[in-house]
C-alpha positions in Angstrom: -4.3 -38.3 10.7 -7.1 -36.9 13.6 -9.7 -34.6 11.7 -11.9 -32.5 14.0 -11.9 -32.2 17.7 -12.8 -35.9 19.7 -15.2 -35.6 22.6 -15.0 -37.3 25.9 -11.5 -36.4 27.1 -10.9 -34.1 30.0 -9.7 -30.9 29.2 -5.9 -29.5 28.7 -5.3 -26.1 30.3 -2.4 -23.9 30.7 -2.3 -20.8 28.6 -1.5 -20.7 24.9 1.2 -18.3 23.4 0.8 -16.8 20.1 4.2 -16.0 17.9 3.8 -14.4 15.0 7.2 -14.6 12.8 8.0 -11.2 11.0 12.4 -11.9 10.9 12.4 -12.6 7.1 13.8 -9.6 4.9 11.0 -10.2 2.5 12.9 -10.4 -0.6 9.9 -11.2 -2.9 7.2 -8.5 -1.3 10.1 -5.7 -1.9 8.9 -4.5 1.5 8.7 -5.3 4.9 5.8 -7.5 5.3 4.8 -6.3 8.4 4.2 -3.7 8.2 2.2 -3.5 5.0 -2.0 -2.4 5.3 -4.6 -4.4 5.6 -8.0 -2.4 5.9 -6.2 -0.6 8.2 -3.6 -1.8 10.8 -0.3 -3.5 9.6 -0.2 -7.2 8.7 1.6 -7.3 12.1 -0.9 -5.7 14.3 -4.1 -7.3 12.8 -2.3 -10.6 13.4 -1.4 -9.9 17.4 -4.8 -8.9 17.6 -6.3 -11.7 16.6 -4.1 -14.1 17.9 -5.2 -12.8 21.6 -8.9 -12.4 20.7 -8.4 -16.1 19.5 -7.1 -16.6 23.3 -3.5 -16.4 22.9 -1.6 -14.8 25.8 1.3 -14.1 25.6 1.7 -12.2 22.2 5.6 -12.9 20.7 6.5 -11.0 17.5 9.9 -11.9 16.2 12.1 -9.2 14.1 15.2 -9.4 12.6 16.5 -6.5 15.4 16.1 -5.0 18.3 15.1 -1.9 17.7 13.9 -0.9 14.5 10.6 -0.4 12.6 9.1 -3.6 13.1 10.5 -4.0 16.5 8.6 -0.6 17.0 5.3 -1.3 15.7 5.6 -4.6 18.1 5.8 -2.7 20.6 2.7 -0.8 19.8 0.7 -3.5 19.2 1.6 -4.6 22.5 3.3 -8.2 22.0 6.9 -9.2 23.3 9.7 -9.2 21.1 11.6 -12.0 20.0 14.5 -11.6 18.5 16.5 -13.8 15.3 19.5 -11.6 14.3 19.1 -10.4 10.5 16.6 -13.3 10.4 18.9 -16.1 10.0 17.5 -19.6 9.5 14.4 -18.4 8.1 11.0 -19.5 9.3 12.5 -22.3 11.8 15.2 -20.1 12.8 12.9 -17.4 13.8 10.3 -20.2 15.5 13.4 -21.1 17.4 14.3 -17.9 19.0 10.3 -17.5 20.1 10.9 -20.9 21.8 13.6 -19.8 23.5 11.9 -16.5 24.3 9.1 -19.3 26.0 11.2 -21.0 27.6 12.6 -18.2 29.2 9.5 -16.8 30.6 8.9 -16.8 34.3 5.3 -18.3 33.7 5.9 -20.7 30.1 2.9 -21.4 27.9 1.5 -24.6 27.8 1.7 -24.3 24.2 2.8 -22.0 21.6 0.6 -21.5 18.2 2.8 -19.9 15.7 2.4 -18.6 12.4 4.1 -16.3 9.7 3.1 -12.4 9.6 2.1 -12.7 5.6 -1.0 -14.4 6.5 -2.6 -11.3 8.4 -6.6 -12.1 7.6 -6.7 -15.2 9.4 -10.0 -15.3 11.6 -9.5 -15.3 15.8 -12.3 -18.0 15.5 -9.9 -20.1 13.9 -7.5 -19.2 16.5 -10.1 -20.4 18.9 -10.8 -23.5 17.0 -7.5 -24.7 17.4 -6.7 -24.3 20.8 -10.2 -26.0 21.4 -9.0 -29.1 19.8 -5.7 -28.8 21.6 -7.2 -28.3 25.0 -9.9 -31.2 24.2 -7.5 -33.7 22.5 -4.4 -35.0 23.1 -2.5 -34.2 19.9 0.5 -32.7 20.3 0.2 -31.2 17.3 -3.2 -29.1 15.8 -3.7 -27.3 12.6 -6.2 -25.9 10.5 -7.4 -27.0 7.5 -9.9 -25.2 4.6 -11.1 -27.5 2.1 -9.0 -30.3 3.0 -5.6 -27.9 2.6 -3.5 -27.1 5.9 -2.8 -23.9 6.9 -1.6 -21.5 9.7 -1.9 -20.8 12.7 -0.7 -24.3 14.0 0.0 -25.0 17.7 2.4 -27.1 19.5 2.4 -28.3 23.0 5.6 -27.5 24.9 6.3 -30.7 25.6 7.5 -31.1 21.9 9.4 -27.5 21.9 12.9 -29.3 22.3 12.0 -31.2 18.7 12.0 -27.8 16.7 15.5 -27.2 18.4 17.3 -29.7 16.7 19.5 -29.2 14.0 19.0 -31.0 10.5 15.0 -30.3 10.0 14.9 -30.7 6.6 12.1 -29.0 5.5 12.1 -27.0 8.9 9.1 -26.5 11.3 7.7 -29.2 8.3 9.8 -31.9 9.7 8.9 -31.7 13.3 4.6 -31.6 12.0 5.0 -34.5 9.6 7.5 -36.7 11.6 4.3 -38.5 13.4 0.8 -38.0 11.4 -0.9 -40.2 14.7 0.1 -36.9 16.8 -1.2 -34.4 14.9 -5.3 -32.7 15.1 -6.3 -31.5 11.9 -9.3 -28.9 13.1 -11.7 -28.0 9.7 -12.2 -24.4 10.0 -14.4 -22.5 7.5 -11.5 -19.6 6.9 -10.0 -19.7 3.5 -7.1 -17.3 4.5 -5.3 -19.8 6.8 -3.8 -20.7 3.7 -3.1 -17.0 2.4 0.5 -16.6 2.3 0.8 -13.1 0.7 4.4 -12.6 0.0 4.6 -11.0 -3.4 2.8 -7.6 -4.9 0.2 -9.4 -6.8 -0.5 -11.2 -4.2 -1.3 -8.1 -1.9 -3.0 -6.5 -4.4 -4.9 -9.4 -4.8 -6.1 -10.1 -1.3 -6.4 -6.4 -0.8 -7.4 -4.4 -4.1 -8.2 -1.1 -2.0 -5.1 -0.8 -0.4 -3.5 -1.7 -4.4 -5.7 0.6 -6.0 -4.8 3.8 -3.2 -1.2 3.1 -3.7 -1.9 2.9 -7.4 -3.9 6.0 -7.8 -1.3 8.0 -5.3 1.0 7.5 -7.8 -0.3 8.1 -10.4 -1.6 11.7 -9.1 1.6 12.7 -7.3 3.6 15.7 -8.8 6.8 14.4 -8.2 5.6 11.2 -8.9 9.2 9.1 -11.2 8.1 8.6 -14.7 7.3 4.8 -15.2 9.8 2.9 -16.2 10.1 2.5 -20.0 11.2 -1.3 -20.5 8.4 -2.7 -17.9 6.8 -4.9 -19.5 2.4 -4.3 -19.7 0.8 -6.4 -16.9 3.4 -6.3 -14.7 2.7 -6.8 -10.9 2.4 -3.2 -9.2 4.5 -2.4 -6.3 3.0 -3.0 -3.0 2.2 0.0 -1.0 5.2 1.3 1.3 5.1 0.5 4.7 2.9 1.8 7.2 4.7 4.2 10.2 4.0 2.7 13.3 1.2 4.8 15.2 3.0 7.3 17.3 2.5 6.4 21.0 
């Protein structure tokens, strides 16, 4: 398994697409993660901006439907929309929808960089480091790592895109990533947010305490707020704030 960016190799060139996987049902969170607030922007909008600033073009958002709040937010964020109806097949189903979308473009990218929507605080510098790792190596897959732990976004060369389309991937995209360690470049980055995985109300409150506190205060002061359920155990995780409405166009 490679670590760091090799030196002395000719640079690979070509556009790198950014893909945000946002077609999940958000069952554990209880509300669409793509529309939650992350320091003034939705998870989706913040990730789209990060990917674009990091060097991705185009940025593609995979949603569960052609219309609806997530699709509208993708449009507002200036992203292309790919659809995985109903989020079928989970994240690998959504990644396949993105790959099919990219392959049908008049000018397909040379590589694509993908991330679930639930790590919105990843840095644009991390995106740049991953793309730079691909440009400066012969690796088919590039993954960032923080203190020895891998995270997202992960980059894959379009030359191996068809491997993600294969049926029977027991562990989804991880099956492809782990298939041949020799073709994977691991790039250490000073970014703990590559592994945030914000998929529960408690993790959301821990990562963005301002938003969580504001939601609790609003609930407590609202005149028509329903009473707290009497059987709620002490210290139970608070529900996250509702989805943030897409900005008016």
